[in-house]
C-alpha positions as CSV (number, residue, x, y, z in Angstrom):
1,M,-0.1,0.1,0.2
2,N,1.3,3.3,-1.0
3,L,1.2,5.8,2.1
4,T,1.7,9.5,2.1
5,V,2.2,12.0,4.8
6,L,1.9,15.5,4.3
7,G,3.7,18.2,6.7
8,A,7.4,17.4,7.5
9,G,7.4,18.6,10.6
10,A,8.9,16.6,13.4
11,W,5.7,14.4,14.1
12,G,4.7,13.7,10.3
13,T,9.0,13.2,9.6
14,A,8.8,10.7,12.5
15,L,6.0,8.5,11.2
16,A,6.7,8.6,7.5
17,A,10.3,7.3,8.8
18,S,8.6,4.4,10.2
19,A,6.1,3.5,8.2
20,S,8.7,3.4,4.8
21,A,10.1,0.2,6.6
22,R,6.5,-1.3,5.5
23,Q,5.5,0.6,3.0
24,P,6.3,2.5,0.2
25,T,6.2,6.0,1.4
26,R,6.5,9.5,0.6
27,L,6.9,12.5,2.8
28,W,5.6,16.0,1.7
29,A,7.7,19.2,2.9
30,R,5.3,22.7,1.9
31,D,9.0,24.3,1.8
32,A,10.3,22.6,-1.4
33,A,13.9,24.4,-0.1
34,Q,13.6,22.1,3.1
35,A,12.6,19.2,1.1
36,A,15.5,19.0,-1.5
37,A,17.8,20.0,2.1
38,M,16.1,16.7,3.9
39,R,16.9,14.1,0.3
40,Q,20.2,15.6,0.1
41,A,21.3,15.1,4.3
42,R,18.7,12.2,5.0
43,R,17.2,14.5,8.1
44,N,15.2,17.1,8.7
45,T,17.3,19.4,10.6
46,R,14.7,21.9,11.0
47,Y,12.3,20.4,13.3
48,L,13.6,16.3,14.3
49,P,17.6,16.6,13.5
50,E,18.3,13.7,16.1
51,A,17.1,11.3,13.6
52,A,18.3,9.8,10.4
53,L,15.9,9.3,7.6
54,P,15.7,5.7,5.7
55,E,17.2,5.6,2.6
56,A,13.7,3.9,1.6
57,L,11.8,7.4,2.4
58,D,11.3,9.6,-0.6
59,V,10.5,13.2,0.4
60,T,9.4,15.2,-2.3
61,G,8.1,19.1,-2.4
62,D,5.6,18.5,-5.2
63,F,2.5,18.6,-3.4
64,D,0.5,16.8,-6.7
65,A,3.2,14.3,-6.7
66,A,2.4,13.4,-3.3
67,V,-0.7,13.4,-3.1
68,A,-1.0,10.6,-6.5
69,H,1.6,8.6,-5.2
70,A,-0.9,7.6,-2.5
71,R,-4.2,7.9,-4.4
72,D,-5.4,4.6,-3.8
73,G,-3.6,3.9,-0.4
74,L,-3.4,6.0,2.3
75,I,-2.9,10.1,3.3
76,V,-1.8,11.3,6.3
77,I,-2.3,14.9,7.0
78,A,0.5,16.0,9.2
79,T,-0.1,20.2,9.8
80,P,-0.5,21.9,12.8
81,M,-4.6,22.0,13.3
82,A,-4.6,25.5,11.6
83,G,-3.6,24.1,8.3
84,L,-6.5,21.1,8.1
85,E,-9.0,22.6,6.4
86,D,-7.0,23.8,3.6
87,M,-5.3,20.6,3.6
88,L,-9.4,18.9,3.2
89,R,-10.4,21.1,0.5
90,R,-7.1,20.3,-1.5
91,L,-7.8,16.8,-0.9
92,R,-11.8,15.9,-1.0
93,A,-12.0,14.9,-4.7
94,G,-9.8,11.8,-5.1
95,A,-8.1,11.1,-2.2
96,A,-9.0,7.2,-0.9
97,G,-8.4,7.8,2.6
98,V,-7.1,10.1,4.6
99,L,-6.3,10.6,8.7
100,W,-4.8,13.6,10.2
101,L,-2.3,13.8,13.3
102,C,-3.1,17.1,14.5
103,K,-4.7,17.9,18.0
104,G,-6.6,20.6,18.6
105,F,-10.0,23.0,17.6
106,Q,-10.1,25.1,15.2
107,Q,-9.4,28.9,15.6
108,G,-12.2,31.4,15.1
109,S,-14.7,28.4,14.2
110,G,-14.0,26.5,17.1
111,R,-14.3,22.9,15.5
112,L,-12.8,20.0,16.4
113,G,-10.9,17.9,12.9
114,H,-14.1,15.9,12.2
115,E,-16.2,19.0,12.7
116,V,-14.2,20.7,9.7
117,A,-14.3,17.3,7.6
118,R,-18.2,17.3,7.9
119,E,-18.2,20.8,6.7
120,V,-15.6,21.3,3.9
121,A,-15.2,17.5,2.5
122,P,-18.4,15.5,3.6
123,S,-17.7,12.7,1.4
124,L,-14.1,12.1,2.0
125,R,-13.3,9.0,3.9
126,C,-11.4,10.6,6.6
127,G,-10.2,9.7,10.5
128,V,-7.5,10.8,12.9
129,L,-4.5,9.0,14.3
130,S,-3.4,10.2,18.3
131,G,-2.1,8.5,21.3
132,P,0.7,8.9,23.4
133,S,3.6,9.7,21.1
134,F,6.9,11.7,20.9
135,A,7.9,12.2,17.8
136,L,11.8,11.5,18.7
137,E,11.0,8.1,20.1
138,V,9.3,7.2,17.1
139,A,11.5,8.0,14.9
140,R,14.2,6.3,17.0
141,G,11.8,3.1,16.7
142,Q,11.2,3.2,20.8
143,P,7.9,1.5,21.8
144,T,5.1,3.3,20.8
145,A,0.8,2.7,20.5
146,L,-1.6,4.5,18.7
147,V,-5.3,4.3,18.1
148,A,-6.7,5.6,14.8
149,A,-10.6,6.1,14.7
150,S,-12.6,6.7,12.1
151,G,-16.7,6.2,11.3
152,D,-15.2,3.6,8.3
153,A,-14.1,0.7,10.3
154,A,-12.2,-0.1,7.1
155,L,-10.3,2.6,6.8
156,A,-9.2,2.7,10.6
157,E,-8.0,-1.0,9.6
158,R,-6.1,0.4,6.7
159,A,-4.4,2.3,9.5
160,V,-3.1,-0.8,11.0
161,E,-2.1,-2.1,7.5
162,A,0.2,0.9,7.2
163,F,1.7,1.4,10.6
164,H,1.8,-2.1,12.4
165,G,4.7,-3.3,13.3
166,E,7.5,-4.4,15.6
167,A,7.8,-1.4,17.0
168,L,4.2,0.5,16.6
169,R,1.4,-0.9,17.3
170,V,-1.9,0.5,16.0
171,Y,-5.2,0.5,17.5
172,T,-8.9,1.2,16.6
173,S,-11.4,3.1,17.9
174,A,-14.9,4.0,16.3
175,D,-14.9,6.8,18.1
176,P,-13.2,9.6,16.5
177,V,-14.6,12.4,18.5
178,G,-13.5,11.2,22.0
179,V,-10.4,10.6,20.6
180,E,-9.8,14.1,19.2
181,V,-11.1,15.6,22.3
182,G,-8.8,13.5,24.5
183,G,-6.0,15.1,21.9
184,A,-7.1,18.8,22.6
185,V,-7.9,19.1,25.7
186,K,-4.7,17.2,26.9
187,N,-2.4,19.7,25.8
188,V,-4.5,22.2,28.1
189,L,-3.9,20.0,31.0
190,A,-0.1,19.7,30.0
191,I,0.0,23.5,30.8
192,A,-1.9,23.6,33.8
193,T,0.4,20.1,35.4
194,G,3.5,22.3,34.0
195,I,2.8,25.4,35.8
196,A,1.9,23.3,39.0
197,D,5.6,21.5,38.6
198,G,7.3,25.0,38.3
199,M,5.4,26.4,41.4
200,A,7.1,23.1,42.9
201,L,4.0,21.7,44.3
202,G,4.8,18.3,44.0
203,L,3.9,14.8,43.3
204,N,0.7,14.8,45.1
205,A,-0.6,18.0,43.5
206,R,0.7,16.8,39.9
207,A,-1.9,13.5,40.1
208,A,-4.9,15.3,41.6
209,L,-4.1,17.4,38.2
210,I,-3.8,14.5,36.1
211,T,-6.7,12.8,37.5
212,R,-9.0,15.9,37.8
213,G,-7.7,17.1,34.3
214,L,-9.4,13.5,33.4
215,A,-12.7,13.9,34.6
216,E,-13.0,17.3,32.7
217,M,-11.9,15.6,29.4
218,T,-14.4,12.9,29.9
219,R,-17.3,15.8,30.7
220,L,-16.8,17.7,27.5
221,G,-15.8,14.5,25.5
222,V,-19.3,13.3,26.4
223,A,-21.0,16.1,26.2
224,L,-19.8,16.3,22.5
225,G,-21.0,13.2,21.4
226,A,-18.2,11.1,22.4
227,R,-17.7,7.4,24.1
228,A,-16.8,7.5,28.3
229,E,-14.7,4.4,28.0
230,T,-13.0,6.0,25.1
231,F,-11.2,8.4,27.7
232,M,-9.8,5.5,29.4
233,G,-7.3,4.4,26.5
234,L,-4.8,5.8,24.5
235,S,-6.4,9.2,23.2
236,G,-7.3,10.1,26.5
237,L,-5.8,8.8,29.6
238,G,-2.6,7.5,28.0
239,D,-1.5,11.1,25.9
240,L,-2.6,13.1,29.1
241,V,-0.3,11.3,31.2
242,L,2.6,11.4,28.5
243,T,1.9,15.1,27.8
244,T,1.6,16.0,31.3
245,T,4.8,14.5,32.6
246,G,7.0,14.3,29.9
247,D,10.2,16.2,29.3
248,L,9.9,16.4,25.5
249,S,6.3,17.8,26.2
250,R,6.5,21.4,24.4
251,N,2.6,22.2,26.5
252,R,4.2,21.0,30.0
253,S,7.2,23.2,28.6
254,V,4.8,26.3,28.4
255,G,3.8,25.6,31.9
256,L,7.2,25.4,33.5
257,R,8.0,29.1,32.1
258,L,4.9,30.2,32.9
259,A,5.4,29.7,36.6
260,G,8.8,31.0,36.4
261,G,7.3,34.2,35.3
262,A,8.4,34.4,31.7
263,P,6.1,35.9,29.5
264,L,4.1,33.6,27.0
265,A,5.0,35.9,23.7
266,Q,8.9,35.1,25.1
267,I,8.2,31.9,25.0
268,L,6.3,31.2,22.1
269,A,8.8,33.0,20.0
270,E,11.7,30.6,21.7
271,L,9.7,27.3,21.8
272,G,10.3,27.0,17.9
273,H,7.2,24.5,17.5
274,V,3.6,25.1,18.0
275,A,2.4,24.2,21.3
276,E,-1.2,23.6,20.7
277,G,-2.7,23.9,23.6
278,V,-2.0,27.7,24.3
279,L,-4.3,28.0,21.0
280,S,-6.7,25.4,22.3
281,A,-7.3,26.6,25.6
282,P,-9.8,29.4,25.6
283,T,-11.9,27.4,22.8
284,V,-12.5,24.6,24.7
285,L,-14.2,27.0,27.6
286,Q,-15.6,28.2,25.1
287,R,-17.5,24.8,23.8
288,A,-17.4,24.1,27.6
289,H,-19.4,26.9,28.8
290,A,-22.0,26.6,25.7
291,L,-22.8,23.0,26.8
292,G,-22.6,23.5,30.1
293,V,-19.6,22.1,31.4
294,A,-17.6,22.5,34.4
295,M,-13.5,22.4,33.6
296,P,-12.4,24.2,36.4
297,I,-8.7,23.2,35.9
298,T,-8.9,24.5,32.0
299,E,-10.4,28.0,33.2
300,A,-7.4,28.4,35.1
301,V,-5.0,27.9,32.5
302,V,-6.9,30.2,30.5
303,G,-6.9,33.2,33.2
304,V,-3.0,32.5,33.4
305,L,-2.4,32.6,29.6
306,Q,-4.3,35.9,29.0
307,G,-2.9,37.2,31.7
308,A,-6.1,37.6,33.6
309,V,-4.6,35.3,37.1
310,T,-1.1,34.6,38.7
311,P,-0.2,31.1,38.6
312,Q,-0.6,31.5,42.6
313,R,-4.0,33.1,42.3
314,A,-5.4,30.8,39.8
315,L,-4.0,27.8,42.5
316,V,-6.0,29.8,45.5
317,Q,-9.4,29.6,43.1
318,L,-8.7,26.2,42.5
319,M,-8.2,24.8,46.5
320,G,-11.0,27.3,47.5
321,R,-13.7,25.3,45.5
322,E,-16.5,23.9,47.5
323,A,-16.2,20.1,48.2
324,R,-18.3,17.8,46.5
325,A,-18.8,14.0,45.2
326,E,-15.8,12.9,43.1
327,H,-17.7,11.4,40.2
């Protein structure tokens, strides 16, 4: 099966490199000069300099050639959430099956990936590939598990065929809504946990934030039509634990630096990569309010990001909430 990955950031590069050992794989970079440099150096020096690219991986800056390569196979969109709609519009005619890797809500509309697809490419066979996965570890061939979610069971199985191997396990799910909510909200909660760790609040506080954050995530997901059990899986609890505790987490890094007093604009300028939690947090809260879902941790993160409260004041507000039953 021919496979094309659209987007040569760290995650797209890592997944394409992994898949190229099993499938004829083509990686598309938006910047033609970057694609040429990657072909020559066999390395993505901009986004994943630590990992060598397999000789079997074809890298191109030609979008039409990249899509044609996988016309009867599988296309994976590996752009940030801001680029998903454009990619779907370009693919809505002629693509056999499409999965996206991006995690978050579309800015402005507040839509999740499946909602964007339903609006701009309703006839496209599509779904999401997600789960606890740092790009560098996948590129190194370290054990990783993902979940492919789609209302089209055959498409989810195609993802298994494309990526499942010795170092990468792929499970399937029929709940793309839950998988997308998990992937979006965990980034916001990673910022919260980074703030707590940066304030040296301790391991008890970290465990409490992760656990209560999972409850927030589940409440929002169920209100949006997801299955509660999805949030106990790879795209819920799994991705949440990884992103809130892993040193490679960009969103956790944002929280750590916010706790240290660094301005958000400076943090983002120095980060060098997209931290989707910063973009997603206000939208998560907006959608929660519209559905009458309580998300106090998310609300605290939004307050800190917007400069409305300090991390110290946000902690006081969270700890001062009234006692209640856990479930």
